[in-house]
VEXDREN-688345 format. One record per residue: x, y, z of N, C-alpha, C in turn; residue in three letters. Coordinates in steps of 0.02 Angstrom, whole numbers. Atoms other than C-alpha are relative to their C-alpha. Layout:
<tordos>
{tordo {X; Y; Z}; {X; Y; Z}; {X; Y; Z}; "Ala"}
...
</tordos>
This chain:
<tordos>
{tordo {-55; 10; -47}; {760; 630; -1182}; {28; -70; -8}; "Unk"}
{tordo {-32; 65; 11}; {886; 490; -1203}; {-8; -45; 60}; "Unk"}
{tordo {2; 49; -53}; {870; 330; -1104}; {67; -36; 6}; "Unk"}
{tordo {-66; 32; 0}; {1054; 288; -1130}; {31; 0; 69}; "Unk"}
{tordo {-35; 4; -63}; {1147; 227; -977}; {70; 30; -8}; "Unk"}
{tordo {-64; -35; 3}; {1300; 334; -941}; {45; -24; 57}; "Unk"}
{tordo {-47; 15; -54}; {1452; 323; -828}; {-22; 29; 66}; "Unk"}
{tordo {25; -31; -62}; {1355; 428; -701}; {-69; -26; 21}; "Unk"}
{tordo {67; 26; -15}; {1192; 330; -703}; {-1; -33; 69}; "Unk"}
{tordo {7; 30; -67}; {1135; 286; -527}; {-51; -56; -3}; "Unk"}
{tordo {40; 61; -1}; {1054; 120; -485}; {-47; -2; 59}; "Unk"}
{tordo {48; 18; -53}; {900; 74; -386}; {-38; -61; -24}; "Unk"}
{tordo {36; 58; 23}; {781; -71; -392}; {-48; -28; 50}; "Unk"}
{tordo {48; 36; -41}; {659; -193; -318}; {32; -65; 24}; "Unk"}
{tordo {-26; 61; -30}; {714; -331; -199}; {-59; -43; 24}; "Unk"}
{tordo {52; 45; -24}; {609; -484; -159}; {-5; -61; -44}; "Unk"}
{tordo {9; 60; 40}; {544; -645; -231}; {-72; -25; 6}; "Unk"}
{tordo {-22; -14; 68}; {459; -664; -350}; {-8; 74; -18}; "Unk"}
{tordo {5; -70; 21}; {483; -497; -438}; {-6; 8; -76}; "Unk"}
{tordo {1; -4; 72}; {479; -540; -623}; {-63; 29; -30}; "Unk"}
{tordo {64; -25; 24}; {296; -487; -639}; {-9; 74; 12}; "Unk"}
{tordo {11; -68; -25}; {323; -313; -567}; {-4; 52; -56}; "Unk"}
{tordo {5; -58; 45}; {268; -155; -659}; {48; 56; 19}; "Unk"}
{tordo {-41; -54; -25}; {391; -52; -558}; {55; 23; -48}; "Unk"}
{tordo {-51; -24; 47}; {535; -50; -685}; {-29; 42; -57}; "Unk"}
{tordo {32; -39; 53}; {417; 10; -822}; {-20; 69; 26}; "Unk"}
{tordo {25; -62; -28}; {341; 143; -710}; {57; 49; 17}; "Unk"}
{tordo {-54; -46; -21}; {503; 213; -637}; {45; 20; -57}; "Unk"}
{tordo {-46; -17; 54}; {613; 203; -791}; {-32; 48; -50}; "Unk"}
{tordo {35; -48; 43}; {481; 292; -896}; {-2; 69; 34}; "Unk"}
{tordo {0; -64; -36}; {469; 426; -761}; {69; 33; -3}; "Unk"}
{tordo {-68; -28; 5}; {659; 447; -760}; {11; 29; -70}; "Unk"}
{tordo {-8; -24; 69}; {653; 465; -950}; {-37; 66; -10}; "Unk"}
{tordo {41; -61; 9}; {512; 593; -945}; {30; 60; 35}; "Unk"}
{tordo {-26; -56; -40}; {598; 699; -811}; {75; 11; -10}; "Unk"}
{tordo {-71; -10; 14}; {775; 680; -878}; {46; -16; 58}; "Unk"}
{tordo {-40; 21; -58}; {844; 591; -724}; {44; -58; -21}; "Unk"}
{tordo {-48; 50; 22}; {1001; 488; -754}; {5; -57; 52}; "Unk"}
{tordo {5; 57; -45}; {944; 340; -648}; {-29; -59; -39}; "Unk"}
{tordo {30; 60; 29}; {895; 161; -689}; {-25; -44; 57}; "Unk"}
{tordo {34; 41; -51}; {782; 41; -593}; {-7; -71; -27}; "Unk"}
{tordo {2; 70; 20}; {797; -149; -603}; {-32; -43; 54}; "Unk"}
{tordo {26; 48; -48}; {720; -301; -520}; {54; -51; 18}; "Unk"}
{tordo {-48; 50; -24}; {826; -419; -414}; {-36; -52; 41}; "Unk"}
{tordo {31; 54; -38}; {758; -588; -359}; {49; -20; 55}; "Unk"}
{tordo {-46; 10; -56}; {834; -604; -186}; {-21; -57; 45}; "Unk"}
{tordo {27; 56; -38}; {756; -768; -133}; {51; -32; 45}; "Unk"}
{tordo {-51; 35; -39}; {920; -842; -73}; {54; 48; 27}; "Unk"}
{tordo {-51; -49; -20}; {1010; -681; -26}; {6; 6; 76}; "Unk"}
{tordo {-12; -19; -69}; {1088; -641; 142}; {-13; 75; 6}; "Unk"}
{tordo {21; -70; 0}; {1003; -476; 186}; {55; 47; 25}; "Unk"}
{tordo {-52; -43; -26}; {1147; -406; 288}; {52; 15; -54}; "Unk"}
{tordo {-49; -9; 53}; {1271; -433; 147}; {-29; 40; -58}; "Unk"}
{tordo {32; -34; 56}; {1147; -374; 16}; {-6; 75; 14}; "Unk"}
{tordo {9; -70; -17}; {1108; -211; 106}; {69; 35; 3}; "Unk"}
{tordo {-67; -28; -2}; {1294; -182; 138}; {27; 14; -70}; "Unk"}
{tordo {-22; -10; 68}; {1330; -204; -47}; {-36; 58; -34}; "Unk"}
{tordo {38; -56; 29}; {1192; -83; -98}; {24; 67; 28}; "Unk"}
{tordo {-27; -60; -31}; {1260; 44; 25}; {66; 20; -32}; "Unk"}
{tordo {-65; -13; 30}; {1436; 27; -47}; {-7; 24; -72}; "Unk"}
{tordo {12; -20; 69}; {1367; 46; -224}; {-33; 68; -6}; "Unk"}
{tordo {31; -66; -1}; {1284; 209; -172}; {-63; 3; -43}; "Unk"}
{tordo {64; -2; 35}; {1114; 162; -243}; {-40; 60; 25}; "Unk"}
{tordo {42; -56; -23}; {987; 303; -237}; {-54; -24; 48}; "Unk"}
{tordo {50; 29; -44}; {867; 187; -148}; {-26; -64; -31}; "Unk"}
{tordo {30; 60; 28}; {762; 33; -174}; {-67; -13; 33}; "Unk"}
{tordo {62; 27; -29}; {594; -49; -146}; {14; -71; 23}; "Unk"}
{tordo {-6; 70; -22}; {574; -212; -53}; {-70; -28; 9}; "Unk"}
{tordo {64; 33; -4}; {430; -333; -65}; {7; -64; 40}; "Unk"}
{tordo {-2; 62; -38}; {388; -499; 13}; {57; -44; -24}; "Unk"}
{tordo {21; 13; -70}; {458; -592; 103}; {39; 39; 52}; "Unk"}
{tordo {-50; -31; -44}; {580; -467; 181}; {-17; 70; 24}; "Unk"}
{tordo {18; -67; -21}; {481; -309; 222}; {14; 13; 74}; "Unk"}
{tordo {-12; -7; -72}; {502; -340; 408}; {73; -14; 17}; "Unk"}
{tordo {-68; 20; -18}; {671; -428; 414}; {53; 52; -19}; "Unk"}
{tordo {-50; -48; 22}; {760; -289; 321}; {10; 57; 51}; "Unk"}
{tordo {-3; -58; -45}; {725; -164; 461}; {62; 0; 44}; "Unk"}
{tordo {-59; 2; -43}; {869; -225; 569}; {64; 22; -35}; "Unk"}
{tordo {-60; -19; 37}; {990; -178; 431}; {-1; 72; -24}; "Unk"}
{tordo {7; -70; 21}; {931; 2; 407}; {20; 47; 56}; "Unk"}
{tordo {-26; -50; -47}; {984; 163; 492}; {-54; 43; 32}; "Unk"}
{tordo {54; -40; -28}; {816; 244; 526}; {-65; -13; -37}; "Unk"}
{tordo {66; 15; 29}; {630; 246; 486}; {-45; 61; 2}; "Unk"}
{tordo {54; -48; -3}; {484; 357; 445}; {-48; -21; 56}; "Unk"}
{tordo {47; 16; -53}; {345; 366; 574}; {-46; -57; -21}; "Unk"}
{tordo {45; 52; 23}; {230; 258; 467}; {35; -68; 1}; "Unk"}
{tordo {-36; 63; 1}; {363; 123; 442}; {12; -26; 70}; "Unk"}
{tordo {-12; 20; -69}; {403; 121; 627}; {-64; -29; 31}; "Unk"}
{tordo {63; 24; -29}; {220; 101; 676}; {-23; -65; -32}; "Unk"}
{tordo {22; 59; 36}; {182; -29; 543}; {46; -59; 14}; "Unk"}
{tordo {-48; 53; -11}; {341; -127; 577}; {21; -34; -64}; "Unk"}
{tordo {-19; 28; 65}; {376; -152; 392}; {20; 57; -46}; "Unk"}
{tordo {-27; -50; 46}; {468; -60; 253}; {-10; -25; -71}; "Unk"}
{tordo {2; 18; 71}; {435; -58; 66}; {42; 47; -44}; "Unk"}
{tordo {-40; -49; 37}; {543; 91; 15}; {59; 22; 43}; "Unk"}
{tordo {-60; -21; -36}; {721; 136; 65}; {33; 56; -40}; "Unk"}
{tordo {-35; -56; 31}; {807; 302; 28}; {71; 4; 27}; "Unk"}
{tordo {-70; -11; -20}; {995; 327; 31}; {9; 74; 12}; "Unk"}
{tordo {-11; -70; -19}; {1024; 489; 126}; {73; 8; 21}; "Unk"}
{tordo {-72; -10; -13}; {1212; 521; 111}; {31; -59; 37}; "Unk"}
{tordo {-29; 60; -29}; {1255; 342; 153}; {-42; -32; 54}; "Unk"}
{tordo {46; 28; -49}; {1117; 316; 282}; {-63; -25; -36}; "Unk"}
{tordo {58; 31; 33}; {977; 199; 227}; {-61; 7; 46}; "Unk"}
{tordo {59; -17; -40}; {808; 262; 290}; {-60; -36; -30}; "Unk"}
{tordo {57; 40; 22}; {656; 148; 281}; {-66; 38; 5}; "Unk"}
{tordo {67; -30; 3}; {482; 206; 232}; {-50; -54; -18}; "Unk"}
{tordo {53; 44; 23}; {315; 122; 200}; {-51; 42; -37}; "Unk"}
{tordo {44; -41; 42}; {215; 196; 55}; {-65; -36; -19}; "Unk"}
{tordo {61; 36; 18}; {79; 62; 42}; {-62; 38; 22}; "Unk"}
{tordo {58; -37; -26}; {-40; 159; 153}; {-9; 66; -34}; "Unk"}
{tordo {5; -64; 36}; {1; 324; 69}; {-29; -10; -70}; "Unk"}
{tordo {28; 15; 65}; {-37; 243; -98}; {-75; -7; 4}; "Unk"}
{tordo {72; 8; -8}; {-209; 197; -33}; {-34; 67; 13}; "Unk"}
{tordo {35; -63; -17}; {-252; 366; 45}; {3; 50; -58}; "Unk"}
{tordo {-2; -43; 60}; {-193; 456; -113}; {-52; -22; -51}; "Unk"}
{tordo {51; 25; 45}; {-306; 343; -215}; {-70; 23; 21}; "Unk"}
{tordo {64; -23; -25}; {-453; 387; -104}; {-9; 75; -13}; "Unk"}
{tordo {3; -72; 13}; {-412; 572; -119}; {-13; 14; -74}; "Unk"}
{tordo {12; -8; 72}; {-410; 553; -308}; {-73; -9; -18}; "Unk"}
{tordo {72; 9; 9}; {-590; 496; -294}; {-41; 57; 30}; "Unk"}
{tordo {33; -56; -31}; {-630; 660; -207}; {-19; -13; 72}; "Unk"}
{tordo {17; 18; -69}; {-637; 577; -36}; {52; 26; 49}; "Unk"}
{tordo {-43; -24; -54}; {-564; 664; 117}; {0; -51; 56}; "Unk"}
{tordo {-4; 53; -50}; {-503; 529; 236}; {-21; 24; 69}; "Unk"}
{tordo {19; -28; -64}; {-542; 647; 381}; {-75; 10; 8}; "Unk"}
{tordo {71; -20; 1}; {-726; 662; 334}; {-47; -48; 34}; "Unk"}
{tordo {46; 47; -32}; {-797; 506; 416}; {34; -64; 20}; "Unk"}
{tordo {-27; 64; -23}; {-775; 335; 490}; {16; -45; -59}; "Unk"}
{tordo {-22; 47; 52}; {-691; 196; 391}; {-5; -71; 28}; "Unk"}
{tordo {-2; 71; -16}; {-719; 8; 394}; {52; -33; -45}; "Unk"}
{tordo {-55; 32; 36}; {-564; -90; 344}; {-3; -75; 13}; "Unk"}
{tordo {4; 72; -5}; {-578; -276; 309}; {70; -30; -9}; "Unk"}
{tordo {-65; 31; 3}; {-418; -370; 350}; {49; 32; 49}; "Unk"}
{tordo {-51; -25; -47}; {-265; -351; 461}; {69; -26; -19}; "Unk"}
{tordo {-65; 21; 23}; {-122; -417; 355}; {46; 58; -14}; "Unk"}
{tordo {-50; -52; 11}; {27; -319; 292}; {-28; 61; -34}; "Unk"}
{tordo {28; -57; 35}; {-65; -208; 167}; {-53; 35; 42}; "Unk"}
{tordo {52; -29; -43}; {-212; -183; 285}; {31; 41; 57}; "Unk"}
{tordo {-33; -37; -55}; {-95; -132; 427}; {28; 66; -25}; "Unk"}
{tordo {-27; -62; 29}; {-11; -4; 314}; {-55; 51; -12}; "Unk"}
{tordo {57; -45; 13}; {-179; 68; 262}; {-27; 27; 66}; "Unk"}
{tordo {28; -21; -65}; {-241; 73; 443}; {43; 54; 32}; "Unk"}
{tordo {-45; -49; -32}; {-88; 164; 509}; {1; 65; -38}; "Unk"}
{tordo {-3; -62; 38}; {-79; 288; 366}; {-66; 39; 5}; "Unk"}
{tordo {65; -34; -8}; {-266; 326; 376}; {-4; 35; 68}; "Unk"}
{tordo {-1; -30; -67}; {-245; 358; 563}; {45; 61; 2}; "Unk"}
{tordo {-46; -58; 2}; {-94; 471; 533}; {-29; 57; -40}; "Unk"}
{tordo {29; -51; 43}; {-191; 563; 398}; {-64; 30; 28}; "Unk"}
{tordo {55; -33; -35}; {-335; 599; 517}; {-68; -34; -4}; "Unk"}
{tordo {66; 33; -3}; {-473; 469; 495}; {-23; -1; 73}; "Unk"}
{tordo {20; -7; -71}; {-577; 498; 653}; {-16; -67; 34}; "Unk"}
{tordo {19; 65; -27}; {-643; 320; 677}; {18; -54; -50}; "Unk"}
{tordo {-21; 54; 44}; {-572; 159; 608}; {-24; -67; 29}; "Unk"}
{tordo {22; 67; -19}; {-663; -8; 619}; {40; -51; -39}; "Unk"}
{tordo {-36; 54; 32}; {-543; -150; 581}; {-39; -65; 11}; "Unk"}
{tordo {40; 61; -3}; {-637; -310; 540}; {42; -57; -27}; "Unk"}
{tordo {-46; 54; 19}; {-540; -473; 534}; {-25; -66; 27}; "Unk"}
{tordo {17; 67; -26}; {-564; -659; 553}; {43; -16; 61}; "Unk"}
{tordo {-40; 23; -57}; {-511; -733; 719}; {44; -58; -24}; "Unk"}
{tordo {-48; 49; 25}; {-355; -830; 676}; {70; 24; 13}; "Unk"}
{tordo {-71; -15; -12}; {-168; -809; 657}; {14; 75; 3}; "Unk"}
{tordo {-14; -71; 3}; {-177; -623; 619}; {-39; 41; 52}; "Unk"}
{tordo {41; -37; -48}; {-298; -579; 761}; {43; 38; 51}; "Unk"}
{tordo {-45; -32; -48}; {-158; -541; 885}; {33; 61; -30}; "Unk"}
{tordo {-31; -57; 35}; {-73; -431; 758}; {-51; 58; -7}; "Unk"}
{tordo {52; -51; 7}; {-238; -340; 728}; {-10; 37; 66}; "Unk"}
{tordo {6; -32; -65}; {-254; -307; 915}; {58; 48; 13}; "Unk"}
{tordo {-59; -43; -9}; {-78; -235; 916}; {-5; 64; -41}; "Unk"}
{tordo {8; -59; 43}; {-116; -119; 770}; {-52; 48; 29}; "Unk"}
{tordo {52; -42; -31}; {-275; -56; 855}; {29; 37; 61}; "Unk"}
{tordo {-30; -31; -58}; {-179; -24; 1016}; {51; 54; -19}; "Unk"}
{tordo {-50; -47; 23}; {-38; 63; 923}; {-32; 64; -26}; "Unk"}
{tordo {35; -58; 27}; {-158; 178; 831}; {-31; 41; 57}; "Unk"}
{tordo {33; -36; -55}; {-255; 222; 990}; {50; 36; 45}; "Unk"}
{tordo {-50; -32; -43}; {-95; 263; 1085}; {39; 55; -34}; "Unk"}
{tordo {-45; -45; 35}; {-7; 362; 949}; {-34; 51; -46}; "Unk"}
{tordo {36; -47; 43}; {-142; 454; 850}; {-65; 21; 33}; "Unk"}
{tordo {65; -23; -25}; {-306; 545; 877}; {-57; -44; -24}; "Unk"}
{tordo {51; 46; 26}; {-400; 407; 784}; {-25; -47; 55}; "Unk"}
{tordo {28; 51; -45}; {-518; 294; 882}; {-8; -64; -41}; "Unk"}
{tordo {1; 62; 37}; {-487; 118; 819}; {-30; -56; 43}; "Unk"}
{tordo {26; 58; -35}; {-577; -44; 864}; {5; -61; -46}; "Unk"}
{tordo {-8; 63; 37}; {-575; -226; 810}; {-63; -42; 7}; "Unk"}
{tordo {61; 39; 3}; {-722; -334; 757}; {13; -65; -38}; "Unk"}
{tordo {-6; 65; 34}; {-735; -518; 707}; {-43; 1; -64}; "Unk"}
{tordo {35; -1; 64}; {-782; -534; 522}; {-60; -46; 0}; "Unk"}
{tordo {56; 47; -1}; {-898; -679; 564}; {-60; 25; 40}; "Unk"}
{tordo {54; -30; -38}; {-1003; -569; 679}; {-38; 48; -46}; "Unk"}
{tordo {33; -39; 52}; {-1125; -506; 548}; {-37; 60; 29}; "Unk"}
{tordo {34; -57; -32}; {-1221; -395; 669}; {48; 57; 12}; "Unk"}
{tordo {-52; -50; -13}; {-1062; -305; 720}; {27; 28; -66}; "Unk"}
{tordo {-24; -23; 66}; {-1004; -297; 538}; {-49; 51; -29}; "Unk"}
{tordo {50; -47; 26}; {-1167; -214; 487}; {3; 66; 37}; "Unk"}
{tordo {-3; -61; -39}; {-1152; -89; 628}; {61; 42; -20}; "Unk"}
{tordo {-60; -36; 22}; {-974; -43; 576}; {-11; 34; -66}; "Unk"}
{tordo {11; -28; 67}; {-1025; -17; 395}; {-51; 56; 2}; "Unk"}
{tordo {51; -53; -7}; {-1179; 84; 445}; {31; 66; 24}; "Unk"}
{tordo {-32; -59; -28}; {-1064; 204; 538}; {52; 31; -47}; "Unk"}
{tordo {-57; -19; 41}; {-940; 219; 395}; {-21; 31; -67}; "Unk"}
{tordo {10; -27; 67}; {-930; 323; 237}; {50; -30; -50}; "Unk"}
{tordo {-49; 33; 42}; {-783; 221; 171}; {8; -72; 22}; "Unk"}
{tordo {-8; 72; -12}; {-773; 31; 157}; {57; -25; -45}; "Unk"}
{tordo {-58; 24; 37}; {-609; -52; 105}; {12; -73; 14}; "Unk"}
{tordo {-19; 70; -7}; {-572; -234; 72}; {75; -6; -9}; "Unk"}
{tordo {-72; 13; 5}; {-390; -274; 111}; {15; -73; 16}; "Unk"}
{tordo {-11; 72; -5}; {-414; -462; 120}; {11; -27; -71}; "Unk"}
{tordo {-8; 31; 66}; {-382; -585; -21}; {-66; -28; -27}; "Unk"}
{tordo {65; 26; 21}; {-568; -628; -33}; {-22; 36; -64}; "Unk"}
{tordo {20; -28; 64}; {-620; -601; -214}; {56; 2; -51}; "Unk"}
{tordo {-57; 0; 46}; {-446; -620; -290}; {-4; -60; -46}; "Unk"}
{tordo {-3; 56; 47}; {-425; -727; -445}; {47; -54; 27}; "Unk"}
{tordo {55; 27; 42}; {-449; -872; -467}; {-67; -7; 35}; "Unk"}
{tordo {64; 6; -37}; {-585; -865; -331}; {-37; 67; -4}; "Unk"}
{tordo {27; -67; 10}; {-660; -708; -406}; {-75; 6; 12}; "Unk"}
{tordo {72; -2; -12}; {-840; -755; -366}; {-17; 10; 73}; "Unk"}
{tordo {11; -9; -73}; {-818; -723; -179}; {1; 74; 19}; "Unk"}
{tordo {1; -69; -27}; {-854; -565; -80}; {4; -4; 76}; "Unk"}
{tordo {-4; 0; -73}; {-810; -522; 101}; {-65; 25; 33}; "Unk"}
{tordo {64; -25; -26}; {-983; -442; 120}; {-55; -48; -20}; "Unk"}
{tordo {49; 53; 17}; {-1115; -580; 131}; {-70; 26; -15}; "Unk"}
{tordo {67; -27; 9}; {-1266; -464; 125}; {5; 69; -32}; "Unk"}
{tordo {-7; -62; 36}; {-1276; -327; -5}; {-42; 57; 28}; "Unk"}
{tordo {39; -54; -30}; {-1404; -231; 97}; {43; 42; 47}; "Unk"}
{tordo {-46; -40; -40}; {-1255; -173; 201}; {29; 58; -39}; "Unk"}
{tordo {-31; -50; 43}; {-1198; -68; 52}; {-49; 57; -13}; "Unk"}
{tordo {42; -58; 10}; {-1270; 109; 44}; {26; 43; -57}; "Unk"}
{tordo {-22; -39; 59}; {-1266; 222; -111}; {48; 56; 16}; "Unk"}
{tordo {-42; -57; -16}; {-1180; 363; -19}; {71; -20; 20}; "Unk"}
{tordo {-66; 24; -21}; {-1029; 254; 25}; {49; -1; -58}; "Unk"}
{tordo {-55; 15; 47}; {-861; 245; -63}; {26; -69; 19}; "Unk"}
{tordo {-21; 69; -12}; {-811; 61; -80}; {62; -14; -42}; "Unk"}
{tordo {-62; 14; 36}; {-636; 6; -125}; {25; -70; 16}; "Unk"}
{tordo {-28; 67; -7}; {-540; -155; -147}; {73; 5; -21}; "Unk"}
{tordo {-71; -5; 19}; {-350; -169; -146}; {19; -53; -51}; "Unk"}
{tordo {-13; 50; 52}; {-363; -319; -264}; {-3; 33; -68}; "Unk"}
{tordo {4; -25; 69}; {-326; -281; -447}; {-1; -56; -51}; "Unk"}
{tordo {11; 56; 45}; {-344; -455; -521}; {-53; -45; 31}; "Unk"}
{tordo {24; -39; 56}; {-484; -453; -567}; {-4; 75; 16}; "Unk"}
{tordo {4; -73; -10}; {-495; -265; -593}; {-64; 19; 36}; "Unk"}
{tordo {64; -15; -33}; {-676; -269; -537}; {-23; -63; 36}; "Unk"}
{tordo {17; 57; -41}; {-705; -390; -395}; {-76; -5; 10}; "Unk"}
{tordo {71; 7; -14}; {-874; -458; -343}; {-23; 54; 48}; "Unk"}
{tordo {19; -54; -46}; {-875; -333; -199}; {-12; 64; -38}; "Unk"}
{tordo {9; -62; 37}; {-852; -189; -320}; {-60; -4; -47}; "Unk"}
{tordo {60; 8; 42}; {-984; -260; -438}; {-63; 10; 42}; "Unk"}
{tordo {58; -7; -44}; {-1107; -275; -294}; {-9; 73; 23}; "Unk"}
{tordo {4; -69; -23}; {-1064; -101; -231}; {-23; 46; -56}; "Unk"}
{tordo {23; -41; 56}; {-1086; -27; -404}; {-75; -7; -12}; "Unk"}
{tordo {73; 10; 9}; {-1259; -105; -418}; {-39; 34; 56}; "Unk"}
{tordo {33; -33; -56}; {-1300; -30; -247}; {5; 76; -6}; "Unk"}
{tordo {-6; -72; 10}; {-1255; 143; -315}; {61; 32; 31}; "Unk"}
{tordo {-60; -27; -33}; {-1088; 161; -225}; {52; 19; -53}; "Unk"}
{tordo {-61; -13; 38}; {-935; 243; -300}; {52; -52; 20}; "Unk"}
{tordo {-48; 53; -14}; {-792; 118; -312}; {68; 15; -32}; "Unk"}
{tordo {-65; 2; 34}; {-607; 99; -351}; {39; -61; 23}; "Unk"}
{tordo {-36; 63; -14}; {-485; -47; -357}; {72; 13; 18}; "Unk"}
{tordo {-68; -5; -25}; {-306; -84; -308}; {52; 23; -49}; "Unk"}
{tordo {-49; -23; 49}; {-222; -31; -470}; {26; 69; 17}; "Unk"}
{tordo {-22; -69; -13}; {-218; 150; -417}; {37; 6; 66}; "Unk"}
{tordo {-41; 4; -60}; {-152; 106; -244}; {72; -17; -20}; "Unk"}
{tordo {-66; 20; 25}; {-7; 21; -336}; {35; 59; -33}; "Unk"}
{tordo {-29; -58; 34}; {20; 175; -444}; {21; 53; 50}; "Unk"}
{tordo {-13; -55; -46}; {11; 299; -300}; {52; -18; 53}; "Unk"}
{tordo {-55; 17; -46}; {124; 200; -182}; {67; 7; -36}; "Unk"}
{tordo {-61; -12; 39}; {252; 205; -322}; {16; 74; -6}; "Unk"}
{tordo {-10; -72; 3}; {226; 392; -341}; {26; 27; 66}; "Unk"}
{tordo {-24; -23; -66}; {252; 414; -154}; {73; -19; 10}; "Unk"}
{tordo {-70; 20; -4}; {415; 315; -162}; {44; 45; -43}; "Unk"}
{tordo {-38; -44; 45}; {474; 419; -310}; {10; 69; 33}; "Unk"}
{tordo {-5; -65; -34}; {438; 578; -211}; {50; -3; 57}; "Unk"}
{tordo {-48; 9; -54}; {538; 511; -63}; {71; 2; -28}; "Unk"}
{tordo {-67; 3; 29}; {689; 474; -175}; {23; 66; -30}; "Unk"}
{tordo {-20; -56; 42}; {686; 632; -280}; {-24; 68; 25}; "Unk"}
{tordo {31; -64; -19}; {579; 765; -196}; {-45; 27; -55}; "Unk"}
{tordo {39; -22; 57}; {484; 775; -362}; {-65; -39; -4}; "Unk"}
{tordo {64; 35; 12}; {308; 729; -414}; {6; -43; -62}; "Unk"}
{tordo {4; 43; 58}; {287; 581; -529}; {-54; 26; -47}; "Unk"}
{tordo {53; -19; 48}; {191; 624; -690}; {-53; -55; -2}; "Unk"}
{tordo {46; 56; -13}; {50; 511; -628}; {-46; -12; -60}; "Unk"}
{tordo {48; 9; 54}; {-71; 543; -772}; {32; -35; -60}; "Unk"}
{tordo {-34; 31; 57}; {56; 497; -905}; {16; -74; 14}; "Unk"}
{tordo {-15; 69; -18}; {109; 340; -812}; {-63; -42; 3}; "Unk"}
{tordo {64; 35; -4}; {-72; 292; -780}; {-23; -20; -70}; "Unk"}
{tordo {25; 13; 68}; {-119; 306; -964}; {41; -53; -35}; "Unk"}
{tordo {-44; 46; 36}; {31; 204; -1019}; {-2; -71; 29}; "Unk"}
{tordo {-8; 66; -31}; {30; 61; -891}; {-58; -23; 43}; "Unk"}
{tordo {50; 18; -49}; {-126; 65; -782}; {-72; 4; -25}; "Unk"}
{tordo {68; -3; 27}; {-275; 79; -899}; {-23; -70; -18}; "Unk"}
</tordos>
């Protein structure tokens, strides 16, 4: 299939700053080529852009949609026409679809995570989950897991700037879903151990263990890790964090953040097109 741009080629892309490192153009443009879709996806560094003018221009250009990354996932919401339930609950958007001139915001970060867990053979509805962190990615995972039916969610976070936000997420989940969510201080090791003992899934959504500080782990005592648990880390640099190394030695199944990145992209592609991304082909080419 030709990759030639035509007079009918539609445009989409990634907005944010910085964006030059993104794998998204490779992933989406290869998918368009494989499926014969006459679209093209580019990156736009919008560090100094006026969001209202930018969104108005994209609307006038009739883009098929776009992704948005930091620092504007929240600020862009005032310029959109509607939201998915997940985006509304999270209060942030990473994917926008043009629906006949109306720009509808979605958040696929959490869906990327739950799809990654499902790929490991894990049913998010099958047991309690302990989630470390309460930042943007963690909030997306928490809300999507609750919407997808996780029965109990233990959010564990340091007391600090994000503690109030964590309380709000817990309250939002308890009021709007059947999930029972609670909040625990990460420094309370007794409570942390109790949360993990009750959980079949442990997820690190903090930056602890990210390069260049790759020798750190959010779990200070490896005896908390049980062989029957699934342990995941949304970090993908390094591909195998200290937490995942420790969990592997404890006999746990593990997965990292690369597949969350792949699957959140697949979820966005499905929103834009109604089609399934050829995930295996894209994985082999860009995510191995």
